[in-house]
GUVOGU-865426 format. One record per atom (N, C-alpha, C): residue number from 1; atom name; y, z, x. Coordinates in nm, 2 decimals, decimal comma, padded with zeros to 4 digits. Example, Ala and Ser with C-alpha at 12.3 -4.5 7.8 and 13.67 -1.06 7.14 Angstrom:
REM residues 2
(1 "N" (-00,57 00,78 01,32)) (1 "CA" (-00,45 00,78 01,23)) (1 "C" (-00,33 00,78 01,32)) (2 "N" (-00,22 00,71 01,28)) (2 "CA" (-00,11 00,71 01,37)) (2 "C" (00,00 00,79 01,29)) 
//
This chain:
REM residues 215
(1 "N" (-00,13 00,00 00,08)) (1 "CA" (-00,01 00,00 00,00)) (1 "C" (00,13 00,01 00,10)) (2 "N" (00,12 00,07 00,20)) (2 "CA" (00,24 00,07 00,30)) (2 "C" (00,28 -00,08 00,35)) (3 "N" (00,18 -00,15 00,38)) (3 "CA" (00,19 -00,29 00,41)) (3 "C" (00,26 -00,38 00,29)) (4 "N" (00,22 -00,36 00,17)) (4 "CA" (00,27 -00,41 00,06)) (4 "C" (00,43 -00,38 00,05)) (5 "N" (00,46 -00,24 00,07)) (5 "CA" (00,60 -00,21 00,04)) (5 "C" (00,66 -00,26 00,16)) (6 "N" (00,62 -00,25 00,25)) (6 "CA" (00,68 -00,33 00,37)) (6 "C" (00,73 -00,48 00,36)) (7 "N" (00,64 -00,55 00,31)) (7 "CA" (00,65 -00,68 00,29)) (7 "C" (00,74 -00,70 00,19)) (8 "N" (00,75 -00,62 00,07)) (8 "CA" (00,85 -00,64 -00,05)) (8 "C" (01,00 -00,60 00,02)) (9 "N" (01,00 -00,50 00,11)) (9 "CA" (01,13 -00,47 00,16)) (9 "C" (01,17 -00,57 00,24)) (10 "N" (01,10 -00,64 00,30)) (10 "CA" (01,15 -00,76 00,40)) (10 "C" (01,19 -00,87 00,32)) (11 "N" (01,14 -00,88 00,20)) (11 "CA" (01,17 -00,98 00,11)) (11 "C" (01,30 -00,95 00,04)) (12 "N" (01,31 -00,83 -00,01)) (12 "CA" (01,42 -00,80 -00,13)) (12 "C" (01,51 -00,71 -00,07)) (13 "N" (01,49 -00,64 00,04)) (13 "CA" (01,56 -00,53 00,10)) (13 "C" (01,59 -00,42 00,01)) (14 "N" (01,47 -00,36 -00,03)) (14 "CA" (01,48 -00,27 -00,13)) (14 "C" (01,52 -00,12 -00,08)) (15 "N" (01,48 -00,08 00,04)) (15 "CA" (01,49 00,04 00,07)) (15 "C" (01,62 00,07 00,16)) (16 "N" (01,68 -00,02 00,22)) (16 "CA" (01,79 00,02 00,29)) (16 "C" (01,91 00,04 00,22)) (17 "N" (01,94 -00,02 00,12)) (17 "CA" (02,07 00,01 00,02)) (17 "C" (02,04 00,12 -00,05)) (18 "N" (01,90 00,18 -00,05)) (18 "CA" (01,89 00,31 -00,16)) (18 "C" (01,83 00,42 -00,06)) (19 "N" (01,86 00,42 00,07)) (19 "CA" (01,81 00,53 00,15)) (19 "C" (01,85 00,67 00,09)) (20 "N" (01,97 00,68 00,03)) (20 "CA" (02,01 00,81 -00,01)) (20 "C" (01,92 00,87 -00,13)) (21 "N" (01,87 00,76 -00,19)) (21 "CA" (01,78 00,81 -00,29)) (21 "C" (01,63 00,82 -00,27)) (22 "N" (01,60 00,73 -00,17)) (22 "CA" (01,46 00,74 -00,13)) (22 "C" (01,41 00,86 -00,02)) (23 "N" (01,52 00,88 00,05)) (23 "CA" (01,49 00,98 00,16)) (23 "C" (01,60 01,08 00,15)) (24 "N" (01,57 01,18 00,09)) (24 "CA" (01,64 01,31 00,09)) (24 "C" (01,56 01,44 00,07)) (25 "N" (01,62 01,53 00,13)) (25 "CA" (01,57 01,65 00,16)) (25 "C" (01,52 01,72 00,03)) (26 "N" (01,40 01,78 00,03)) (26 "CA" (01,35 01,86 -00,07)) (26 "C" (01,32 02,01 -00,03)) (27 "N" (01,33 02,11 -00,13)) (27 "CA" (01,30 02,24 -00,08)) (27 "C" (01,15 02,25 -00,03)) (28 "N" (01,12 02,35 00,05)) (28 "CA" (00,97 02,34 00,11)) (28 "C" (00,87 02,40 00,02)) (29 "N" (00,92 02,47 -00,09)) (29 "CA" (00,84 02,56 -00,16)) (29 "C" (00,79 02,51 -00,30)) (30 "N" (00,81 02,36 -00,32)) (30 "CA" (00,79 02,29 -00,44)) (30 "C" (00,64 02,28 -00,47)) (31 "N" (00,61 02,29 -00,59)) (31 "CA" (00,48 02,29 -00,65)) (31 "C" (00,46 02,20 -00,76)) (32 "N" (00,35 02,18 -00,84)) (32 "CA" (00,31 02,07 -00,92)) (32 "C" (00,39 02,11 -01,04)) (33 "N" (00,45 02,23 -01,07)) (33 "CA" (00,53 02,24 -01,20)) (33 "C" (00,65 02,17 -01,18)) (34 "N" (00,70 02,13 -01,07)) (34 "CA" (00,81 02,04 -01,07)) (34 "C" (00,80 01,90 -01,12)) (35 "N" (00,67 01,86 -01,15)) (35 "CA" (00,65 01,73 -01,19)) (35 "C" (00,65 01,71 -01,34)) (36 "N" (00,67 01,81 -01,41)) (36 "CA" (00,66 01,80 -01,55)) (36 "C" (00,79 01,71 -01,59)) (37 "N" (00,89 01,71 -01,55)) (37 "CA" (01,01 01,62 -01,59)) (37 "C" (00,95 01,48 -01,55)) (38 "N" (00,91 01,45 -01,45)) (38 "CA" (00,85 01,31 -01,42)) (38 "C" (00,75 01,28 -01,51)) (39 "N" (00,66 01,35 -01,55)) (39 "CA" (00,56 01,31 -01,65)) (39 "C" (00,62 01,29 -01,76)) (40 "N" (00,72 01,35 -01,83)) (40 "CA" (00,79 01,34 -01,94)) (40 "C" (00,86 01,20 -01,94)) (41 "N" (00,91 01,16 -01,83)) (41 "CA" (00,98 01,02 -01,80)) (41 "C" (00,89 00,93 -01,82)) (42 "N" (00,75 00,95 -01,78)) (42 "CA" (00,66 00,85 -01,77)) (42 "C" (00,61 00,80 -01,92)) (43 "N" (00,59 00,92 -01,99)) (43 "CA" (00,57 00,90 -02,14)) (43 "C" (00,68 00,83 -02,21)) (44 "N" (00,81 00,84 -02,16)) (44 "CA" (00,91 00,77 -02,23)) (44 "C" (00,91 00,63 -02,19)) (45 "N" (00,86 00,58 -02,08)) (45 "CA" (00,85 00,44 -02,04)) (45 "C" (00,75 00,39 -02,13)) (46 "N" (00,62 00,47 -02,13)) (46 "CA" (00,52 00,42 -02,21)) (46 "C" (00,56 00,39 -02,37)) (47 "N" (00,63 00,48 -02,42)) (47 "CA" (00,70 00,48 -02,55)) (47 "C" (00,78 00,35 -02,57)) (48 "N" (00,85 00,31 -02,47)) (48 "CA" (00,96 00,18 -02,47)) (48 "C" (00,84 00,06 -02,47)) (49 "N" (00,76 00,07 -02,37)) (49 "CA" (00,68 -00,04 -02,39)) (49 "C" (00,60 -00,07 -02,51)) (50 "N" (00,51 00,02 -02,56)) (50 "CA" (00,45 00,02 -02,67)) (50 "C" (00,53 00,01 -02,79)) (51 "N" (00,66 00,05 -02,80)) (51 "CA" (00,74 00,02 -02,91)) (51 "C" (00,78 -00,11 -02,93)) (52 "N" (00,79 -00,18 -02,81)) (52 "CA" (00,84 -00,32 -02,81)) (52 "C" (00,74 -00,40 -02,86)) (53 "N" (00,60 -00,36 -02,82)) (53 "CA" (00,49 -00,45 -02,86)) (53 "C" (00,47 -00,43 -03,02)) (54 "N" (00,49 -00,30 -03,06)) (54 "CA" (00,47 -00,27 -03,21)) (54 "C" (00,57 -00,35 -03,29)) (55 "N" (00,70 -00,36 -03,25)) (55 "CA" (00,80 -00,42 -03,32)) (55 "C" (00,79 -00,56 -03,35)) (56 "N" (00,69 -00,63 -03,28)) (56 "CA" (00,67 -00,76 -03,30)) (56 "C" (00,60 -00,79 -03,43)) (57 "N" (00,52 -00,69 -03,47)) (57 "CA" (00,44 -00,71 -03,60)) (57 "C" (00,49 -00,63 -03,71)) (58 "N" (00,57 -00,51 -03,67)) (58 "CA" (00,61 -00,41 -03,79)) (58 "C" (00,71 -00,48 -03,85)) (59 "N" (00,72 -00,48 -03,99)) (59 "CA" (00,83 -00,50 -04,09)) (59 "C" (00,88 -00,40 -04,17)) (60 "N" (01,01 -00,37 -04,14)) (60 "CA" (01,07 -00,26 -04,20)) (60 "C" (01,12 -00,29 -04,34)) (61 "N" (01,02 -00,29 -04,42)) (61 "CA" (01,05 -00,33 -04,56)) (61 "C" (00,99 -00,22 -04,65)) (62 "N" (01,03 -00,20 -04,78)) (62 "CA" (00,97 -00,11 -04,86)) (62 "C" (00,83 -00,18 -04,92)) (63 "N" (00,83 -00,30 -04,93)) (63 "CA" (00,69 -00,36 -04,98)) (63 "C" (00,61 -00,39 -04,86)) (64 "N" (00,66 -00,41 -04,73)) (64 "CA" (00,57 -00,46 -04,64)) (64 "C" (00,55 -00,36 -04,51)) (65 "N" (00,61 -00,25 -04,51)) (65 "CA" (00,60 -00,15 -04,40)) (65 "C" (00,45 -00,11 -04,38)) (66 "N" (00,38 -00,07 -04,48)) (66 "CA" (00,26 -00,01 -04,49)) (66 "C" (00,17 -00,10 -04,45)) (67 "N" (00,18 -00,23 -04,52)) (67 "CA" (00,09 -00,34 -04,50)) (67 "C" (00,09 -00,38 -04,34)) (68 "N" (00,22 -00,39 -04,29)) (68 "CA" (00,23 -00,43 -04,15)) (68 "C" (00,16 -00,33 -04,06)) (69 "N" (00,16 -00,20 -04,11)) (69 "CA" (00,10 -00,10 -03,99)) (69 "C" (-00,04 -00,10 -04,02)) (70 "N" (-00,10 -00,14 -04,14)) (70 "CA" (-00,24 -00,16 -04,15)) (70 "C" (-00,30 -00,28 -04,07)) (71 "N" (-00,19 -00,40 -04,07)) (71 "CA" (-00,24 -00,52 -04,00)) (71 "C" (-00,25 -00,48 -03,85)) (72 "N" (-00,14 -00,41 -03,81)) (72 "CA" (-00,17 -00,37 -03,65)) (72 "C" (-00,27 -00,30 -03,62)) (73 "N" (-00,30 -00,21 -03,71)) (73 "CA" (-00,42 -00,11 -03,67)) (73 "C" (-00,56 -00,18 -03,69)) (74 "N" (-00,57 -00,27 -03,79)) (74 "CA" (-00,69 -00,34 -03,82)) (74 "C" (-00,71 -00,48 -03,78)) (75 "N" (-00,63 -00,56 -03,78)) (75 "CA" (-00,62 -00,69 -03,74)) (75 "C" (-00,58 -00,76 -03,60)) (76 "N" (-00,46 -00,69 -03,56)) (76 "CA" (-00,41 -00,73 -03,44)) (76 "C" (-00,51 -00,68 -03,30)) (77 "N" (-00,53 -00,78 -03,22)) (77 "CA" (-00,61 -00,74 -03,11)) (77 "C" (-00,55 -00,62 -03,03)) (78 "N" (-00,62 -00,52 -03,01)) (78 "CA" (-00,59 -00,39 -02,95)) (78 "C" (-00,47 -00,33 -03,04)) (79 "N" (-00,43 -00,36 -03,14)) (79 "CA" (-00,31 -00,31 -03,20)) (79 "C" (-00,35 -00,17 -03,23)) (80 "N" (-00,48 -00,13 -03,23)) (80 "CA" (-00,48 00,03 -03,27)) (80 "C" (-00,45 00,10 -03,13)) (81 "N" (-00,49 00,04 -03,03)) (81 "CA" (-00,47 00,09 -02,90)) (81 "C" (-00,32 00,12 -02,87)) (82 "N" (-00,23 00,02 -02,90)) (82 "CA" (-00,10 00,03 -02,87)) (82 "C" (-00,03 00,14 -02,96)) (83 "N" (-00,09 00,13 -03,08)) (83 "CA" (-00,03 00,23 -03,19)) (83 "C" (-00,07 00,37 -03,14)) (84 "N" (-00,19 00,38 -03,09)) (84 "CA" (-00,24 00,51 -03,05)) (84 "C" (-00,15 00,56 -02,94)) (85 "N" (-00,12 00,48 -02,84)) (85 "CA" (-00,05 00,50 -02,73)) (85 "C" (00,10 00,56 -02,77)) (86 "N" (00,15 00,48 -02,85)) (86 "CA" (00,29 00,53 -02,90)) (86 "C" (00,30 00,66 -02,97)) (87 "N" (00,19 00,68 -03,04)) (87 "CA" (00,17 00,79 -03,13)) (87 "C" (00,16 00,92 -03,03)) (88 "N" (00,06 00,91 -02,95)) (88 "CA" (00,03 01,01 -02,86)) (88 "C" (00,13 01,04 -02,76)) (89 "N" (00,18 00,93 -02,71)) (89 "CA" (00,30 00,95 -02,59)) (89 "C" (00,42 01,01 -02,65)) (90 "N" (00,44 00,99 -02,78)) (90 "CA" (00,57 01,07 -02,84)) (90 "C" (00,54 01,20 -02,85)) (91 "N" (00,41 01,26 -02,88)) (91 "CA" (00,37 01,40 -02,87)) (91 "C" (00,40 01,45 -02,74)) (92 "N" (00,34 01,39 -02,64)) (92 "CA" (00,33 01,45 -02,52)) (92 "C" (00,49 01,44 -02,43)) (93 "N" (00,55 01,33 -02,48)) (93 "CA" (00,69 01,33 -02,43)) (93 "C" (00,77 01,48 -02,47)) (94 "N" (00,76 01,51 -02,59)) (94 "CA" (00,84 01,61 -02,64)) (94 "C" (00,76 01,74 -02,57)) (95 "N" (00,63 01,76 -02,56)) (95 "CA" (00,57 01,86 -02,51)) (95 "C" (00,58 01,88 -02,38)) (96 "N" (00,61 01,78 -02,28)) (96 "CA" (00,64 01,81 -02,15)) (96 "C" (00,79 01,83 -02,13)) (97 "N" (00,88 01,77 -02,21)) (97 "CA" (01,01 01,81 -02,20)) (97 "C" (01,02 01,96 -02,23)) (98 "N" (00,96 02,02 -02,32)) (98 "CA" (00,95 02,16 -02,34)) (98 "C" (00,91 02,25 -02,21)) (99 "N" (00,80 02,19 -02,17)) (99 "CA" (00,75 02,26 -02,08)) (99 "C" (00,83 02,26 -01,93)) (100 "N" (00,89 02,13 -01,91)) (100 "CA" (00,98 02,13 -01,79)) (100 "C" (01,11 02,21 -01,83)) (101 "N" (01,15 02,24 -01,94)) (101 "CA" (01,27 02,32 -01,98)) (101 "C" (01,25 02,46 -01,96)) (102 "N" (01,12 02,49 -02,00)) (102 "CA" (01,04 02,64 -01,96)) (102 "C" (01,07 02,67 -01,81)) (103 "N" (01,00 02,56 -01,73)) (103 "CA" (00,99 02,58 -01,58)) (103 "C" (01,16 02,61 -01,53)) (104 "N" (01,24 02,53 -01,58)) (104 "CA" (01,38 02,54 -01,54)) (104 "C" (01,44 02,67 -01,58)) (105 "N" (01,41 02,72 -01,70)) (105 "CA" (01,46 02,84 -01,73)) (105 "C" (01,40 02,97 -01,65)) (106 "N" (01,26 02,97 -01,63)) (106 "CA" (01,19 03,05 -01,55)) (106 "C" (01,25 03,06 -01,40)) (107 "N" (01,28 02,95 -01,36)) (107 "CA" (01,31 02,94 -01,21)) (107 "C" (01,47 02,96 -01,21)) (108 "N" (01,54 02,96 -01,32)) (108 "CA" (01,68 03,00 -01,32)) (108 "C" (01,76 02,87 -01,28)) (109 "N" (01,71 02,74 -01,28)) (109 "CA" (01,78 02,62 -01,23)) (109 "C" (01,88 02,59 -01,32)) (110 "N" (01,92 02,66 -01,43)) (110 "CA" (02,02 02,62 -01,53)) (110 "C" (02,14 02,67 -01,46)) (111 "N" (02,16 02,76 -01,37)) (111 "CA" (02,28 02,82 -01,33)) (111 "C" (02,36 02,74 -01,27)) (112 "N" (02,50 02,76 -01,23)) (112 "CA" (02,59 02,66 -01,17)) (112 "C" (02,54 02,65 -01,03)) (113 "N" (02,54 02,52 -00,98)) (113 "CA" (02,62 02,41 -01,03)) (113 "C" (02,54 02,31 -01,12)) (114 "N" (02,44 02,37 -01,20)) (114 "CA" (02,34 02,26 -01,26)) (114 "C" (02,36 02,29 -01,41)) (115 "N" (02,47 02,38 -01,47)) (115 "CA" (02,46 02,40 -01,61)) (115 "C" (02,48 02,28 -01,70)) (116 "N" (02,55 02,18 -01,63)) (116 "CA" (02,57 02,06 -01,72)) (116 "C" (02,44 01,98 -01,73)) (117 "N" (02,36 01,98 -01,62)) (117 "CA" (02,22 01,91 -01,64)) (117 "C" (02,14 01,98 -01,73)) (118 "N" (02,15 02,13 -01,73)) (118 "CA" (02,07 02,19 -01,85)) (118 "C" (02,12 02,15 -01,98)) (119 "N" (02,23 02,12 -01,99)) (119 "CA" (02,30 02,08 -02,14)) (119 "C" (02,23 01,95 -02,16)) (120 "N" (02,25 01,86 -02,07)) (120 "CA" (02,20 01,71 -02,09)) (120 "C" (02,04 01,71 -02,11)) (121 "N" (01,97 01,80 -02,04)) (121 "CA" (01,83 01,81 -02,07)) (121 "C" (01,80 01,87 -02,22)) (122 "N" (01,88 01,95 -02,26)) (122 "CA" (01,86 02,00 -02,40)) (122 "C" (01,89 01,90 -02,51)) (123 "N" (02,01 01,83 -02,47)) (123 "CA" (02,02 01,71 -02,57)) (123 "C" (01,91 01,61 -02,56)) (124 "N" (01,87 01,59 -02,45)) (124 "CA" (01,75 01,49 -02,44)) (124 "C" (01,63 01,55 -02,54)) (125 "N" (01,61 01,68 -02,53)) (125 "CA" (01,51 01,72 -02,63)) (125 "C" (01,54 01,70 -02,76)) (126 "N" (01,67 01,73 -02,80)) (126 "CA" (01,68 01,71 -02,94)) (126 "C" (01,69 01,55 -02,97)) (127 "N" (01,73 01,48 -02,90)) (127 "CA" (01,71 01,32 -02,94)) (127 "C" (01,56 01,29 -02,93)) (128 "N" (01,48 01,34 -02,85)) (128 "CA" (01,33 01,31 -02,87)) (128 "C" (01,28 01,35 -02,99)) (129 "N" (01,32 01,48 -03,03)) (129 "CA" (01,26 01,53 -03,16)) (129 "C" (01,32 01,43 -03,26)) (130 "N" (01,43 01,40 -03,27)) (130 "CA" (01,49 01,32 -03,38)) (130 "C" (01,41 01,18 -03,37)) (131 "N" (01,38 01,12 -03,26)) (131 "CA" (01,30 01,02 -03,25)) (131 "C" (01,16 01,03 -03,33)) (132 "N" (01,10 01,13 -03,30)) (132 "CA" (00,99 01,17 -03,35)) (132 "C" (00,99 01,18 -03,52)) (133 "N" (01,11 01,25 -03,56)) (133 "CA" (01,13 01,27 -03,70)) (133 "C" (01,13 01,13 -03,77)) (134 "N" (01,22 01,04 -03,71)) (134 "CA" (01,27 00,91 -03,76)) (134 "C" (01,14 00,81 -03,77)) (135 "N" (01,07 00,82 -03,66)) (135 "CA" (00,94 00,74 -03,65)) (135 "C" (00,84 00,78 -03,74)) (136 "N" (00,82 00,91 -03,78)) (136 "CA" (00,72 00,94 -03,86)) (136 "C" (00,74 00,88 -04,01)) (137 "N" (00,86 00,83 -04,05)) (137 "CA" (00,84 00,76 -04,18)) (137 "C" (00,79 00,62 -04,19)) (138 "N" (00,81 00,57 -04,06)) (138 "CA" (00,79 00,42 -04,07)) (138 "C" (00,65 00,38 -04,11)) (139 "N" (00,55 00,46 -04,10)) (139 "CA" (00,42 00,39 -04,16)) (139 "C" (00,44 00,38 -04,32)) (140 "N" (00,53 00,45 -04,38)) (140 "CA" (00,55 00,44 -04,53)) (140 "C" (00,45 00,46 -04,61)) (141 "N" (00,38 00,56 -04,58)) (141 "CA" (00,26 00,61 -04,65)) (141 "C" (00,31 00,75 -04,73)) (142 "N" (00,22 00,80 -04,80)) (142 "CA" (00,24 00,93 -04,88)) (142 "C" (00,26 01,04 -04,80)) (143 "N" (00,21 01,08 -04,68)) (143 "CA" (00,25 01,16 -04,57)) (143 "C" (00,36 01,15 -04,54)) (144 "N" (00,40 01,04 -04,48)) (144 "CA" (00,54 00,99 -04,43)) (144 "C" (00,64 01,02 -04,52)) (145 "N" (00,63 00,97 -04,64)) (145 "CA" (00,72 01,00 -04,75)) (145 "C" (00,77 01,13 -04,78)) (146 "N" (00,67 01,22 -04,81)) (146 "CA" (00,70 01,34 -04,83)) (146 "C" (00,73 01,44 -04,72)) (147 "N" (00,69 01,39 -04,62)) (147 "CA" (00,74 01,50 -04,50)) (147 "C" (00,89 01,47 -04,49)) (148 "N" (00,94 01,34 -04,49)) (148 "CA" (01,08 01,30 -04,49)) (148 "C" (01,15 01,37 -04,61)) (149 "N" (01,10 01,37 -04,73)) (149 "CA" (01,14 01,44 -04,84)) (149 "C" (01,19 01,58 -04,81)) (150 "N" (01,09 01,64 -04,76)) (150 "CA" (01,12 01,79 -04,73)) (150 "C" (01,19 01,80 -04,62)) (151 "N" (01,19 01,72 -04,50)) (151 "CA" (01,28 01,74 -04,38)) (151 "C" (01,41 01,73 -04,42)) (152 "N" (01,45 01,61 -04,49)) (152 "CA" (01,59 01,58 -04,53)) (152 "C" (01,64 01,68 -04,64)) (153 "N" (01,54 01,72 -04,72)) (153 "CA" (01,61 01,83 -04,83)) (153 "C" (01,64 01,95 -04,75)) (154 "N" (01,58 02,00 -04,63)) (154 "CA" (01,61 02,11 -04,56)) (154 "C" (01,76 02,10 -04,50)) (155 "N" (01,79 01,96 -04,48)) (155 "CA" (01,93 01,95 -04,42)) (155 "C" (02,04 01,98 -04,54)) (156 "N" (01,99 01,95 -04,67)) (156 "CA" (02,08 01,96 -04,78)) (156 "C" (02,11 02,11 -04,82)) (157 "N" (02,03 02,21 -04,75)) (157 "CA" (02,07 02,35 -04,78)) (157 "C" (02,16 02,38 -04,69)) (158 "N" (02,22 02,32 -04,61)) (158 "CA" (02,34 02,38 -04,52)) (158 "C" (02,45 02,40 -04,60)) (159 "N" (02,52 02,50 -04,58)) (159 "CA" (02,64 02,52 -04,67)) (159 "C" (02,74 02,43 -04,67)) (160 "N" (02,81 02,38 -04,77)) (160 "CA" (02,94 02,30 -04,78)) (160 "C" (02,90 02,15 -04,74)) (161 "N" (02,84 02,12 -04,64)) (161 "CA" (02,82 01,99 -04,58)) (161 "C" (02,67 01,95 -04,60)) (162 "N" (02,59 02,04 -04,65)) (162 "CA" (02,45 02,00 -04,66)) (162 "C" (02,42 01,88 -04,73)) (163 "N" (02,48 01,87 -04,86)) (163 "CA" (02,45 01,76 -04,94)) (163 "C" (02,50 01,64 -04,89)) (164 "N" (02,62 01,63 -04,83)) (164 "CA" (02,67 01,48 -04,77)) (164 "C" (02,58 01,45 -04,65)) (165 "N" (02,53 01,55 -04,57)) (165 "CA" (02,47 01,50 -04,45)) (165 "C" (02,33 01,46 -04,51)) (166 "N" (02,27 01,52 -04,60)) (166 "CA" (02,14 01,46 -04,66)) (166 "C" (02,17 01,33 -04,72)) (167 "N" (02,27 01,30 -04,79)) (167 "CA" (02,30 01,17 -04,83)) (167 "C" (02,32 01,06 -04,72)) (168 "N" (02,39 01,12 -04,62)) (168 "CA" (02,40 01,03 -04,49)) (168 "C" (02,28 00,99 -04,43)) (169 "N" (02,18 01,09 -04,41)) (169 "CA" (02,07 01,05 -04,34)) (169 "C" (01,98 00,98 -04,44)) (170 "N" (01,96 01,00 -04,55)) (170 "CA" (01,89 00,92 -04,65)) (170 "C" (01,95 00,77 -04,69)) (171 "N" (02,06 00,78 -04,69)) (171 "CA" (02,13 00,64 -04,73)) (171 "C" (02,14 00,66 -04,88)) (172 "N" (02,12 00,77 -04,94)) (172 "CA" (02,14 00,78 -05,09)) (172 "C" (02,09 00,92 -05,15)) (173 "N" (02,07 00,93 -05,25)) (173 "CA" (02,02 01,07 -05,30)) (173 "C" (01,88 01,07 -05,29)) (174 "N" (01,81 00,96 -05,28)) (174 "CA" (01,65 00,98 -05,27)) (174 "C" (01,60 00,90 -05,14)) (175 "N" (01,48 00,93 -05,10)) (175 "CA" (01,42 00,86 -05,01)) (175 "C" (01,37 00,73 -05,07)) (176 "N" (01,43 00,63 -05,01)) (176 "CA" (01,40 00,50 -05,06)) (176 "C" (01,40 00,39 -04,94)) (177 "N" (01,41 00,25 -04,99)) (177 "CA" (01,41 00,16 -04,88)) (177 "C" (01,54 00,16 -04,79)) (178 "N" (01,64 00,22 -04,84)) (178 "CA" (01,76 00,23 -04,75)) (178 "C" (01,73 00,33 -04,64)) (179 "N" (01,66 00,44 -04,68)) (179 "CA" (01,62 00,54 -04,59)) (179 "C" (01,53 00,49 -04,48)) (180 "N" (01,42 00,38 -04,52)) (180 "CA" (01,34 00,33 -04,41)) (180 "C" (01,42 00,24 -04,31)) (181 "N" (01,50 00,18 -04,35)) (181 "CA" (01,57 00,08 -04,28)) (181 "C" (01,67 00,16 -04,19)) (182 "N" (01,71 00,28 -04,24)) (182 "CA" (01,82 00,36 -04,15)) (182 "C" (01,73 00,43 -04,05)) (183 "N" (01,62 00,49 -04,09)) (183 "CA" (01,52 00,55 -03,99)) (183 "C" (01,48 00,45 -03,89)) (184 "N" (01,46 00,33 -03,92)) (184 "CA" (01,38 00,22 -03,82)) (184 "C" (01,51 00,20 -03,72)) (185 "N" (01,64 00,18 -03,76)) (185 "CA" (01,74 00,12 -03,68)) (185 "C" (01,77 00,26 -03,58)) (186 "N" (01,77 00,38 -03,64)) (186 "CA" (01,79 00,48 -03,56)) (186 "C" (01,67 00,50 -03,45)) (187 "N" (01,54 00,47 -03,49)) (187 "CA" (01,43 00,49 -03,41)) (187 "C" (01,42 00,41 -03,30)) (188 "N" (01,45 00,26 -03,35)) (188 "CA" (01,45 00,16 -03,23)) (188 "C" (01,57 00,11 -03,15)) (189 "N" (01,67 00,16 -03,20)) (189 "CA" (01,80 00,11 -03,14)) (189 "C" (01,89 00,23 -03,09)) (190 "N" (01,94 00,32 -03,17)) (190 "CA" (02,02 00,42 -03,14)) (190 "C" (01,98 00,54 -03,06)) (191 "N" (01,86 00,59 -03,10)) (191 "CA" (01,79 00,70 -03,03)) (191 "C" (01,75 00,67 -02,90)) (192 "N" (01,68 00,55 -02,87)) (192 "CA" (01,63 00,51 -02,75)) (192 "C" (01,76 00,49 -02,65)) (193 "N" (01,85 00,41 -02,71)) (193 "CA" (01,98 00,41 -02,60)) (193 "C" (02,04 00,53 -02,57)) (194 "N" (02,06 00,62 -02,66)) (194 "CA" (02,11 00,77 -02,62)) (194 "C" (02,01 00,84 -02,53)) (195 "N" (01,89 00,83 -02,56)) (195 "CA" (01,80 00,91 -02,47)) (195 "C" (01,80 00,84 -02,34)) (196 "N" (01,81 00,71 -02,32)) (196 "CA" (01,82 00,63 -02,19)) (196 "C" (01,95 00,68 -02,12)) (197 "N" (02,06 00,70 -02,19)) (197 "CA" (02,18 00,73 -02,12)) (197 "C" (02,16 00,88 -02,07)) (198 "N" (02,13 00,96 -02,15)) (198 "CA" (02,10 01,09 -02,12)) (198 "C" (02,02 01,11 -01,99)) (199 "N" (01,91 01,05 -02,00)) (199 "CA" (01,82 01,04 -01,88)) (199 "C" (01,89 00,98 -01,75)) (200 "N" (01,97 00,90 -01,76)) (200 "CA" (02,04 00,85 -01,64)) (200 "C" (02,13 00,96 -01,60)) (201 "N" (02,20 01,03 -01,68)) (201 "CA" (02,29 01,13 -01,63)) (201 "C" (02,21 01,24 -01,57)) (202 "N" (02,09 01,28 -01,65)) (202 "CA" (02,01 01,38 -01,59)) (202 "C" (01,97 01,34 -01,45)) (203 "N" (01,91 01,22 -01,43)) (203 "CA" (01,87 01,19 -01,29)) (203 "C" (01,98 01,17 -01,19)) (204 "N" (02,10 01,12 -01,22)) (204 "CA" (02,20 01,10 -01,14)) (204 "C" (02,24 01,24 -01,08)) (205 "N" (02,24 01,34 -01,18)) (205 "CA" (02,28 01,47 -01,14)) (205 "C" (02,19 01,52 -01,03)) (206 "N" (02,05 01,49 -01,07)) (206 "CA" (01,96 01,56 -00,96)) (206 "C" (01,99 01,50 -00,84)) (207 "N" (02,00 01,36 -00,84)) (207 "CA" (02,04 01,29 -00,70)) (207 "C" (02,14 01,36 -00,62)) (208 "N" (02,25 01,38 -00,70)) (208 "CA" (02,37 01,43 -00,65)) (208 "C" (02,35 01,58 -00,60)) (209 "N" (02,29 01,68 -00,70)) (209 "CA" (02,28 01,80 -00,66)) (209 "C" (02,18 01,84 -00,58)) (210 "N" (02,07 01,75 -00,56)) (210 "CA" (01,93 01,80 -00,51)) (210 "C" (01,84 01,89 -00,61)) (211 "N" (01,72 01,90 -00,56)) (211 "CA" (01,63 01,97 -00,66)) (211 "C" (01,65 02,12 -00,62)) (212 "N" (01,65 02,20 -00,73)) (212 "CA" (01,69 02,35 -00,69)) (212 "C" (01,56 02,41 -00,63)) (213 "N" (01,59 02,50 -00,56)) (213 "CA" (01,48 02,58 -00,49)) (213 "C" (01,43 02,69 -00,57)) (214 "N" (01,30 02,73 -00,54)) (214 "CA" (01,26 02,86 -00,62)) (214 "C" (01,34 02,98 -00,57)) (215 "N" (01,36 03,06 -00,66)) (215 "CA" (01,44 03,21 -00,63)) (215 "C" (01,34 03,31 -00,61)) 
//
């Protein structure tokens, strides 16, 4: 593999412009618990890849959404594999962000000068959970419908503004076709974009500040 990387570097000059990124000092007492953030990022990449493949066949329509999911699962070659990858990667993405956050909290890596990075990581967890919630409706079956009905109704219990927030999320008073297309656009456009921006900020600050040492 070293020879392959050397050949690629000779052709494209990948390493020399990015030496500050590839060659930087790390604390001597690192262990495998510091890998949880990287594992979460790997699952994010799998989510993006599998989501792009699923979007080729998925139809965000009240009449065709469930049918398109069944076609993906039962008729498209390896469609059930891609759907399974997307489903399980979404779960593991959130799980490893939480584990990573616990590791950061225990090692007190949230303290200055890394407090902004802690905030960005927390926002990333929120967007990941929002992505999971919006994606849950997309199969458009009974379980997805009633889970969304209950989840959005909980928002409606917020004093003063709850009703308006619920209407904004649903696109109306009821969970219907408007809710489906609204959740679909959030799931495949806005939330992945926000997550990508947050991850860029997260990694950029890690590169600038370095990896926190164990206390």
